[in-house]
TORMAR-923638 format. One record per residue (C-alpha): z negated, x, y negated; residue in one letter. Coordinates in nm, 2 decimals. Each point is the difference from the previous one (the first is absolute). Layout:
! residues N
       zz       xx       yy   aa
        Z        X        Y    A
...
//
This chain:
! residues 288
       zz       xx       yy   aa
    -6.56     6.11    -6.02    X
     0.30     0.18     0.14    X
    -0.02     0.09     0.37    X
     0.33     0.18     0.03    X
     0.32     0.08    -0.20    X
     0.32    -0.01     0.21    X
     0.33     0.16    -0.13    X
     0.33    -0.14     0.12    X
     0.20     0.21     0.24    X
     0.38     0.01     0.01    X
     0.16    -0.16     0.30    X
     0.37    -0.05     0.08    X
     0.08    -0.35     0.14    X
     0.33     0.14     0.13    X
     0.32     0.08    -0.18    X
    -0.18     0.15    -0.30    X
    -0.19    -0.30    -0.13    X
    -0.34     0.15    -0.07    X
    -0.32    -0.18    -0.06    X
    -0.36     0.11    -0.09    X
    -0.24    -0.08     0.28    X
    -0.36    -0.07    -0.09    X
    -0.14    -0.19     0.30    X
    -0.07     0.08     0.28    X
    -0.18     0.32    -0.10    X
    -0.19     0.23     0.24    X
    -0.34    -0.06    -0.18    X
     0.06    -0.37    -0.07    X
     0.23    -0.20     0.23    X
    -0.05    -0.34    -0.16    X
    -0.13    -0.18    -0.31    X
    -0.11    -0.35     0.11    X
     0.30    -0.12     0.22    X
     0.25     0.23    -0.19    X
     0.11     0.26     0.25    X
     0.32     0.12    -0.16    X
     0.10     0.06    -0.36    X
     0.33     0.15    -0.12    X
     0.13     0.05    -0.35    X
     0.38    -0.03    -0.02    X
     0.14     0.20    -0.29    X
     0.03     0.00    -0.29    X
     0.35     0.11     0.07    X
     0.34    -0.08    -0.16    X
     0.28    -0.09     0.23    X
     0.36     0.01    -0.12    X
     0.26    -0.25     0.11    X
     0.16     0.09     0.33    X
    -0.31     0.15     0.17    X
     0.05     0.07     0.37    X
    -0.12    -0.25     0.27    X
    -0.21     0.29     0.14    X
    -0.26    -0.08    -0.27    X
    -0.05    -0.35     0.14    X
    -0.30    -0.08     0.23    X
     0.18    -0.10     0.32    X
    -0.13    -0.27     0.24    X
    -0.33     0.10     0.14    X
    -0.29    -0.18     0.18    X
    -0.37    -0.09    -0.08    X
    -0.29    -0.14     0.18    X
    -0.36    -0.08    -0.10    X
     0.03     0.00    -0.38    X
     0.13    -0.17    -0.31    X
     0.23     0.19    -0.24    X
     0.00    -0.07    -0.37    X
     0.29     0.13    -0.21    X
    -0.06     0.00    -0.37    X
     0.24     0.14    -0.26    X
    -0.05     0.10    -0.36    X
     0.38     0.05    -0.04    X
     0.32     0.00     0.20    X
     0.08    -0.22     0.30    X
     0.02     0.01     0.38    X
     0.16    -0.23     0.26    X
    -0.23    -0.11     0.28    X
     0.13    -0.13     0.33    X
    -0.20    -0.07     0.31    X
     0.02    -0.12     0.36    X
    -0.13    -0.35    -0.10    X
     0.32    -0.05    -0.20    X
    -0.14     0.05    -0.35    X
     0.21     0.17    -0.26    X
    -0.17     0.06    -0.33    X
     0.08     0.20    -0.31    X
    -0.32     0.16    -0.11    X
    -0.05     0.00    -0.38    X
    -0.26     0.15    -0.23    X
    -0.33    -0.19    -0.02    X
     0.07    -0.21     0.31    X
    -0.20     0.03     0.33    X
     0.17     0.02     0.33    X
    -0.25    -0.04     0.28    X
     0.11     0.06     0.35    X
    -0.24    -0.04     0.29    X
     0.12     0.17     0.31    X
    -0.27    -0.12     0.25    X
     0.14     0.04     0.35    X
     0.32     0.15    -0.13    X
     0.27    -0.01    -0.27    X
     0.28     0.22    -0.11    X
     0.14     0.03    -0.36    X
     0.22     0.22    -0.22    X
    -0.03     0.08    -0.37    X
     0.34     0.07    -0.16    X
     0.08     0.14    -0.34    X
     0.29    -0.23    -0.05    X
    -0.06    -0.08    -0.37    X
    -0.04     0.37    -0.09    X
     0.32     0.08     0.20    X
     0.19    -0.24    -0.21    X
    -0.16     0.04    -0.34    X
    -0.23     0.30     0.00    X
    -0.37    -0.05    -0.03    X
    -0.33     0.15    -0.12    X
    -0.20    -0.05     0.32    X
    -0.38    -0.01    -0.02    X
    -0.25    -0.19     0.21    X
    -0.26    -0.01     0.27    X
     0.01    -0.09     0.37    X
    -0.34    -0.07     0.17    X
    -0.09    -0.09     0.35    X
    -0.30    -0.23     0.06    X
    -0.15     0.01     0.35    X
    -0.04    -0.33     0.17    X
    -0.34    -0.11     0.13    X
    -0.04     0.07     0.37    X
     0.03    -0.38     0.09    X
     0.33    -0.02    -0.20    X
     0.17     0.32     0.13    X
     0.23    -0.20     0.24    X
     0.07    -0.31    -0.22    X
     0.36    -0.11    -0.06    X
     0.18     0.20    -0.27    X
     0.09    -0.15    -0.34    X
     0.14     0.07    -0.34    X
    -0.10    -0.14    -0.34    X
     0.16     0.06    -0.34    X
    -0.20    -0.06    -0.31    X
     0.20     0.02    -0.33    X
    -0.17     0.18    -0.29    X
    -0.05    -0.32    -0.20    X
    -0.20    -0.16     0.29    X
    -0.28     0.26     0.00    X
    -0.31     0.00    -0.21    X
     0.04     0.20    -0.32    X
    -0.22     0.06    -0.30    X
    -0.01     0.19    -0.33    X
    -0.29     0.19    -0.15    X
    -0.03     0.24    -0.29    X
     0.25     0.27     0.09    X
     0.05    -0.12     0.36    X
     0.23    -0.22     0.20    X
    -0.12    -0.08     0.35    X
     0.15    -0.16     0.31    X
    -0.18    -0.09     0.32    X
     0.24     0.10     0.27    X
    -0.19    -0.12     0.31    X
    -0.34    -0.13     0.10    X
    -0.28    -0.14    -0.21    X
    -0.21     0.16    -0.28    X
    -0.19    -0.12    -0.31    X
     0.08    -0.37     0.07    X
     0.37     0.06     0.04    X
     0.20    -0.06     0.32    X
     0.35     0.14     0.05    X
     0.06    -0.25     0.29    X
     0.17     0.27     0.21    X
    -0.04    -0.04     0.38    X
    -0.27     0.27     0.04    X
    -0.20     0.00     0.32    X
    -0.33     0.16    -0.12    X
    -0.20     0.03    -0.32    X
     0.18     0.23    -0.25    X
     0.14     0.04    -0.35    X
     0.29     0.19    -0.15    X
     0.07     0.02    -0.38    X
     0.26     0.16    -0.23    X
    -0.12     0.09    -0.35    X
     0.23     0.12    -0.28    X
    -0.23     0.17    -0.25    X
     0.05     0.13    -0.35    X
    -0.17     0.31    -0.11    X
    -0.37    -0.06    -0.05    X
     0.00    -0.33     0.20    X
    -0.31    -0.04     0.22    X
    -0.09    -0.23     0.29    X
    -0.25    -0.03     0.27    X
     0.11     0.01     0.37    X
    -0.08    -0.32     0.19    X
    -0.32     0.04     0.19    X
     0.01    -0.27     0.26    X
     0.11     0.22     0.29    X
    -0.18     0.30     0.18    X
     0.31     0.23     0.00    X
     0.21     0.06    -0.31    X
     0.24     0.25    -0.15    X
     0.20     0.06    -0.32    X
     0.35     0.16     0.01    X
     0.18     0.13    -0.31    X
     0.38    -0.05     0.05    X
     0.09     0.11    -0.36    X
    -0.20     0.17    -0.28    X
    -0.37     0.09     0.04    X
    -0.33    -0.17    -0.01    X
    -0.37     0.07    -0.02    X
    -0.16    -0.15     0.31    X
    -0.38     0.01     0.01    X
     0.01     0.31    -0.22    X
     0.26     0.19     0.19    X
     0.36     0.05    -0.11    X
     0.25    -0.15     0.26    X
     0.36     0.11    -0.05    X
     0.32    -0.17     0.11    X
     0.03     0.03     0.38    X
    -0.38     0.00     0.06    X
    -0.22    -0.26     0.17    X
    -0.37    -0.02    -0.08    X
    -0.20    -0.15     0.29    X
    -0.30    -0.17    -0.15    X
    -0.36    -0.02     0.11    X
    -0.24    -0.29    -0.08    X
    -0.08    -0.11    -0.35    X
     0.18    -0.09    -0.33    X
     0.30     0.22    -0.06    X
     0.20     0.00    -0.32    X
     0.36     0.11    -0.05    X
     0.12     0.12    -0.34    X
     0.37     0.09    -0.06    X
     0.04     0.34    -0.15    X
     0.36    -0.08    -0.08    X
     0.24    -0.29     0.08    X
    -0.07    -0.04     0.38    X
     0.09    -0.20     0.31    X
    -0.30    -0.05     0.21    X
    -0.04    -0.16     0.34    X
    -0.35    -0.13     0.10    X
    -0.06    -0.10     0.37    X
    -0.26    -0.05     0.26    X
    -0.17    -0.24     0.24    X
    -0.21    -0.04     0.31    X
     0.06     0.26     0.27    X
     0.16    -0.13     0.32    X
    -0.11     0.28     0.23    X
     0.16     0.31     0.15    X
     0.38     0.00     0.03    X
     0.25     0.24     0.15    X
     0.34     0.07    -0.13    X
     0.31     0.12     0.20    X
     0.31     0.02    -0.22    X
     0.05    -0.35    -0.15    X
    -0.25    -0.17     0.24    X
    -0.37    -0.08    -0.07    X
    -0.25    -0.12     0.26    X
    -0.36     0.00     0.10    X
     0.13     0.10     0.35    X
     0.17     0.33     0.08    X
     0.16    -0.16     0.31    X
     0.16    -0.27    -0.22    X
     0.15     0.28    -0.22    X
     0.16     0.16     0.31    X
     0.14    -0.34     0.11    X
     0.16    -0.05    -0.34    X
     0.14     0.35     0.01    X
     0.16    -0.07     0.34    X
     0.13    -0.34    -0.11    X
     0.18     0.16    -0.30    X
     0.13     0.29     0.21    X
     0.14    -0.24     0.26    X
     0.16    -0.23    -0.25    X
    -0.22    -0.30     0.07    X
    -0.07    -0.09    -0.37    X
     0.26    -0.22    -0.17    X
     0.17     0.16    -0.30    X
     0.02    -0.17    -0.34    X
     0.26    -0.28    -0.04    X
     0.30     0.13    -0.19    X
    -0.11     0.37     0.04    X
     0.01     0.07     0.37    X
     0.26     0.28     0.02    X
    -0.24     0.29    -0.05    X
    -0.37     0.07     0.03    X
    -0.26     0.27    -0.06    X
    -0.06     0.20     0.32    X
    -0.35     0.06     0.13    X
    -0.11     0.34    -0.14    X
    -0.01     0.28     0.26    X
    -0.34     0.15     0.09    X
//
């Protein structure tokens, strides 16, 4: 039932803000359209944290980002003019298409301190949508489908599953769920899609008879798969239809390596507009 277990690997986003990277992985680049999956925190920030911890303006093409917080707050600004305070339980869906830039600032934590914990995922766009116009959509927590079962609180973050529809501007068939599980709670993973995975962000769970610890993703095979919380746990369940091979170069995703090189050169030459209200600095293209 489990094809692969992936452990998160520590990555520094710059300035000391570390994340746990799960996807892409050498033996499994994608799960459905999900091509990137990072856990932020959990980490406690004291008031007055340095600006070096912020994620400065940077570009994207060919993907949608979804930022989802369990706790804390981040300030999003982008080159379309959107400014949005990202709050726990809300969905912030940004489609880069042919190109967008954005920043993610820890302004709330700098003022008040914060316990930061969340997930940022990237969803690859279908080939026919890779060059669409960019867009940004904010979905407050109380507008998303939620449900309660014995020992479990669930939220559909994006896509469709089990008759629910998050009404997020996805471009291909997929689903993305957040389960808060009490010890002993059990639930079946939705089976409508050919590729699925379970990620434990907090606690531990039995997935198809194997123990999955915090920071591990179980990539699932076909068939019914049950998840049982071995302690109070935060579990993310995701999947969808595959969209085909994709290449990644830094923050760019494309089905074409040539398009990645063009995006790289556009950023290097300053041809991509910086976010409104946050255009005084940017993230340089990594060397090498």
